[in-house]
SEDREN-170773 format. One line per 2 residues: number of its first residue (from 1); their letters; for each residue x, y, z of C-alpha. Coordinates in steps of 0.25 Angstrom, whole numbers, plus 5000, padded with zeros to 4 digits. Example, Ala and Ser with C-alpha at 12.3 -4.5 7.8 and 13.67 -1.06 7.14 Angstrom:
# residues 2
1) as) 5049,4982,5031 | 5055,4996,5029
# end
This chain:
# residues 395
1) ma) 5392,4575,4745 | 5404,4574,4755
3) si) 5414,4562,4752 | 5426,4556,4758
5) nv) 5440,4556,4751 | 5453,4549,4755
7) rn) 5466,4557,4755 | 5479,4552,4761
9) gk) 5472,4541,4768 | 5463,4550,4775
11) lq) 5448,4553,4773 | 5444,4567,4767
13) ad) 5431,4574,4767 | 5426,4579,4754
15) fr) 5414,4588,4754 | 5408,4602,4749
17) yk) 5406,4614,4758 | 5401,4628,4753
19) gr) 5404,4624,4739 | 5418,4619,4741
21) rc) 5423,4605,4741 | 5431,4602,4754
23) re) 5440,4590,4756 | 5445,4588,4770
25) qt) 5455,4578,4775 | 5451,4570,4788
27) ry) 5459,4562,4797 | 5451,4549,4794
29) td) 5458,4538,4788 | 5451,4531,4776
31) ta) 5443,4520,4783 | 5428,4516,4782
33) an) 5425,4521,4796 | 5432,4534,4794
35) rr) 5424,4536,4781 | 5411,4534,4788
37) rl) 5415,4544,4799 | 5419,4554,4789
39) mk) 5407,4552,4781 | 5398,4555,4793
41) il) 5406,4568,4795 | 5404,4572,4781
43) er) 5389,4569,4782 | 5388,4578,4794
45) me) 5396,4589,4787 | 5387,4589,4775
47) ae) 5375,4590,4784 | 5381,4602,4791
49) il) 5384,4608,4777 | 5370,4606,4773
51) lg) 5364,4613,4785 | 5374,4624,4785
53) tf) 5381,4621,4798 | 5394,4615,4793
55) qy) 5407,4621,4798 | 5419,4617,4791
57) rn) 5429,4620,4802 | 5421,4610,4811
59) yf) 5425,4598,4803 | 5438,4603,4797
61) pk) 5444,4613,4807 | 5458,4612,4801
63) sa) 5454,4614,4786 | 5458,4626,4778
65) ra) 5444,4626,4773 | 5438,4628,4787
67) dy) 5444,4642,4786 | 5439,4644,4772
69) fd) 5425,4640,4776 | 5425,4648,4789
71) el) 5428,4661,4781 | 5418,4657,4770
73) ek) 5407,4655,4781 | 5411,4668,4787
75) ne) 5409,4675,4774 | 5396,4669,4772
77) lv) 5391,4674,4785 | 5396,4688,4782
79) mq) 5389,4688,4769 | 5376,4683,4775
81) qg) 5377,4695,4785 | 5379,4705,4773
83) ge) 5393,4708,4776 | 5405,4707,4767
85) kd) 5413,4694,4764 | 5426,4693,4772
87) tp) 5438,4685,4766 | 5450,4679,4772
89) tf) 5464,4685,4770 | 5472,4681,4758
91) ad) 5482,4673,4768 | 5470,4666,4775
93) fa) 5464,4662,4762 | 5477,4658,4755
95) ei) 5480,4648,4766 | 5466,4641,4764
97) wl) 5468,4642,4749 | 5482,4636,4750
99) se) 5478,4625,4759 | 5467,4621,4749
101) kr) 5476,4621,4737 | 5487,4613,4743
103) ve) 5480,4600,4740 | 5480,4604,4726
105) wr) 5494,4608,4724 | 5508,4601,4724
107) es) 5516,4604,4736 | 5526,4612,4728
109) hy) 5515,4621,4722 | 5509,4623,4736
111) ks) 5522,4628,4741 | 5524,4637,4730
113) vl) 5511,4644,4732 | 5513,4645,4747
115) er) 5526,4652,4745 | 5520,4662,4735
117) lq) 5509,4665,4745 | 5518,4667,4757
119) sy) 5529,4675,4749 | 5520,4684,4741
121) ll) 5505,4683,4743 | 5502,4682,4758
123) pe) 5512,4694,4761 | 5504,4702,4751
125) fg) 5489,4698,4753 | 5489,4689,4765
127) er) 5482,4698,4775 | 5472,4704,4765
129) kl) 5458,4699,4764 | 5455,4692,4751
131) sd) 5444,4701,4747 | 5453,4713,4749
133) it) 5463,4709,4739 | 5461,4715,4725
135) ka) 5466,4713,4711 | 5474,4725,4712
137) di) 5481,4719,4724 | 5485,4706,4717
139) lq) 5490,4713,4705 | 5498,4723,4713
141) fr) 5504,4711,4721 | 5508,4705,4707
143) st) 5514,4718,4703 | 5522,4718,4715
145) la) 5527,4704,4712 | 5531,4708,4698
147) ke) 5538,4721,4701 | 5544,4721,4715
149) pl) 5554,4710,4719 | 5549,4702,4731
151) rk) 5562,4694,4730 | 5577,4697,4729
153) kg) 5577,4691,4715 | 5567,4701,4710
155) pl) 5552,4702,4705 | 5545,4689,4703
157) ka) 5544,4683,4689 | 5530,4683,4682
159) st) 5529,4668,4684 | 5532,4669,4699
161) in) 5522,4680,4700 | 5511,4672,4693
163) kt) 5514,4661,4703 | 5513,4670,4715
165) mn) 5500,4676,4709 | 5493,4663,4707
167) pi) 5490,4660,4722 | 5484,4674,4724
169) im) 5475,4673,4712 | 5471,4659,4716
171) im) 5468,4663,4730 | 5460,4675,4727
173) ne) 5452,4668,4716 | 5449,4657,4726
175) aa) 5445,4667,4737 | 5436,4675,4728
177) er) 5428,4662,4725 | 5427,4658,4740
179) ye) 5424,4672,4746 | 5416,4677,4734
181) fn) 5424,4689,4729 | 5430,4693,4716
183) sp) 5444,4688,4715 | 5454,4699,4713
185) at) 5463,4689,4706 | 5454,4688,4694
187) gi) 5460,4691,4681 | 5474,4692,4686
189) ks) 5483,4685,4676 | 5497,4679,4677
191) lk) 5509,4687,4672 | 5514,4683,4659
193) vq) 5527,4674,4661 | 5538,4675,4651
195) rt) 5539,4662,4643 | 5552,4655,4646
197) di) 5558,4647,4635 | 5562,4633,4638
199) qp) 5577,4629,4637 | 5578,4614,4633
201) ft) 5591,4607,4630 | 5595,4603,4616
203) le) 5597,4588,4614 | 5612,4591,4613
205) ev) 5612,4599,4626 | 5604,4587,4633
207) nl) 5615,4577,4627 | 5626,4586,4632
209) fl) 5620,4587,4646 | 5617,4572,4648
211) qh) 5631,4569,4643 | 5637,4578,4654
213) ir) 5628,4578,4666 | 5632,4571,4678
215) ed) 5630,4556,4677 | 5621,4555,4689
217) fk) 5611,4564,4683 | 5612,4559,4668
219) sy) 5600,4551,4670 | 5592,4562,4677
221) yt) 5594,4572,4666 | 5592,4562,4655
223) vl) 5578,4559,4660 | 5575,4574,4662
225) ff) 5580,4578,4648 | 5572,4567,4641
227) tg) 5559,4565,4649 | 5554,4579,4651
229) mr) 5553,4577,4666 | 5552,4588,4676
231) pa) 5563,4589,4686 | 5553,4586,4697
233) ei) 5548,4574,4690 | 5562,4568,4688
235) ng) 5566,4571,4702 | 5553,4564,4707
237) lk) 5554,4552,4697 | 5554,4539,4704
239) wk) 5558,4525,4699 | 5544,4520,4700
241) yi) 5540,4529,4689 | 5550,4524,4679
243) df) 5545,4514,4670 | 5556,4508,4662
245) er) 5548,4497,4655 | 5539,4508,4649
247) re) 5550,4518,4648 | 5542,4528,4655
249) il) 5544,4538,4666 | 5531,4541,4675
251) ir) 5530,4555,4680 | 5522,4554,4692
253) et) 5528,4562,4703 | 5538,4574,4705
255) wv) 5548,4579,4715 | 5544,4593,4719
257) gg) 5548,4600,4732 | 5555,4588,4738
259) ki) 5543,4580,4736 | 5537,4570,4727
261) ty) 5524,4575,4721 | 5514,4575,4710
263) tk) 5518,4579,4696 | 5517,4593,4691
265) td) 5503,4590,4685 | 5495,4578,4682
267) gs) 5500,4579,4667 | 5514,4577,4673
269) qr) 5511,4563,4676 | 5516,4556,4664
271) ei) 5525,4545,4658 | 5538,4549,4651
273) hm) 5544,4541,4640 | 5558,4536,4643
275) sp) 5567,4538,4631 | 5579,4528,4630
277) lv) 5588,4539,4637 | 5579,4541,4648
279) ye) 5576,4526,4650 | 5591,4523,4651
281) al) 5594,4535,4660 | 5583,4530,4670
283) qe) 5589,4516,4669 | 5602,4521,4673
285) qy) 5596,4529,4684 | 5589,4517,4690
287) kv) 5603,4511,4692 | 5606,4523,4701
289) tg) 5593,4526,4709 | 5583,4515,4705
291) qr) 5587,4507,4718 | 5589,4518,4728
293) se) 5578,4528,4726 | 5563,4529,4721
295) fv) 5568,4541,4713 | 5574,4540,4699
297) fc) 5583,4552,4702 | 5588,4554,4716
299) ns) 5598,4559,4725 | 5608,4551,4734
301) ng) 5596,4549,4744 | 5587,4544,4734
303) ep) 5578,4557,4734 | 5574,4565,4722
305) ln) 5584,4574,4716 | 5583,4589,4720
307) rn) 5580,4597,4708 | 5587,4610,4712
309) nv) 5600,4602,4716 | 5600,4594,4703
311) sr) 5599,4607,4695 | 5610,4614,4703
313) rv) 5620,4603,4704 | 5618,4595,4691
315) wh) 5609,4602,4681 | 5615,4617,4680
317) pa) 5630,4613,4682 | 5628,4603,4670
319) lr) 5622,4614,4661 | 5634,4624,4665
321) rl) 5644,4613,4663 | 5639,4610,4649
323) gl) 5636,4624,4645 | 5621,4622,4643
325) kk) 5611,4633,4645 | 5606,4635,4660
327) rp) 5592,4630,4661 | 5584,4623,4672
329) py) 5582,4608,4672 | 5568,4609,4668
331) qt) 5573,4611,4654 | 5575,4596,4653
333) rh) 5560,4595,4652 | 5560,4605,4641
335) tt) 5571,4598,4634 | 5564,4585,4634
337) at) 5552,4591,4627 | 5560,4598,4616
339) lw) 5567,4585,4613 | 5554,4577,4612
341) la) 5549,4588,4603 | 5562,4588,4595
343) ag) 5561,4573,4594 | 5547,4574,4588
345) et) 5538,4569,4599 | 5524,4574,4599
347) pe) 5519,4585,4608 | 5509,4575,4614
349) wi) 5519,4565,4618 | 5529,4575,4624
351) ar) 5518,4582,4632 | 5515,4569,4638
353) qm) 5529,4566,4642 | 5531,4580,4647
355) gh) 5518,4579,4656 | 5510,4590,4648
357) tt) 5495,4587,4647 | 5495,4594,4633
359) te) 5505,4598,4622 | 5502,4613,4625
361) ml) 5514,4616,4634 | 5523,4608,4625
363) fr) 5520,4617,4613 | 5520,4629,4621
365) vy) 5534,4626,4627 | 5541,4619,4616
367) sr) 5534,4624,4604 | 5547,4628,4597
369) yv) 5552,4614,4599 | 5541,4606,4592
371) pn) 5544,4600,4579 | 5535,4591,4570
373) lt) 5531,4580,4580 | 5528,4566,4576
375) rr) 5531,4556,4587 | 5524,4553,4600
377) dg) 5531,4542,4607 | 5545,4547,4612
379) sa) 5553,4539,4601 | 5557,4551,4593
381) fd) 5563,4557,4606 | 5570,4544,4609
383) kl) 5577,4544,4595 | 5581,4558,4597
385) ld) 5588,4555,4610 | 5594,4542,4604
387) kn) 5601,4551,4593 | 5606,4562,4601
389) if) 5608,4559,4616 | 5621,4552,4620
391) ig) 5621,4552,4635 | 5630,4539,4635
393) ee) 5642,4546,4628 | 5654,4550,4637
395) k) 5655,4564,4641
# end
């Protein structure tokens, strides 16, 4: 049964055709009259679907699904006439697939997949029909990525090859289901990626860093080191998500690709306990940006900090100046986890603070830092900091 949804203030048609759920946006605003008008259209569509006279393109000529159903109906006609099924080219189907997936993905992920398609997959497979692509072709392509440098920097790493292969595997599997042929991507496994050890700071290194970091970034790095926030989360943090009364930081959004967007996963939506140091740091920061920007940490224009600029101009120079091992800013998150573990907090509490839905990743990544754990409320960590961190002392 067809139904009507609302998206961005406009009515959306929701119906099924040839076993697929279809949702098409309309120009109709959400009014009672427009709902009645759209429902009459949907009733007519359902009647045509039942009679076998429905043409998707007649109702939604600009939809990417129109091309898909045109191709599907063409193949059905060929099969009825005893011929062999025709399939679109990899490039044509990839365009349809990408447009359908875009609504499911974050903008940053969409751009990443699009870049890999344009740089690697389309030049190799773009003009070939889907049914002509074999498993040997795909494996040979992967071998080329692994052995022959496609960039000046040399061959791609295993993790990058896996990210490049994921789209073609997904595309071929989806195409095989739609056009009813055996997917050549079946059974192709990801390459093994060498495990990279984390490089957390010791408490002494954290203390040294915070005592000597630029004054205008002391609060920023205090929050990073003692909350486990991701760089994208702290850069997108807004004052409305700071609850001083409950002493909680609400993680609801991130700053990715120059835009405020949803968090990395649903599990990343969380409330982080403020230790006394974090509470005081945010109180001090409010004096600086609380009245001039919605963002907790911002540039002179009140806009979120640029992650790369901060790393290049503040983070790495500080590490060099203090003689600390070079490592990416993301290690502040690993540092938080190891300090919580050292303090004796329970894995369940730490996992919630980090935004993990289970403790599995916690034990897999930080297993060698796990002591006998007894506490679960953050107080053990507060006592550890109270005894060892002296940010207020003179440099």
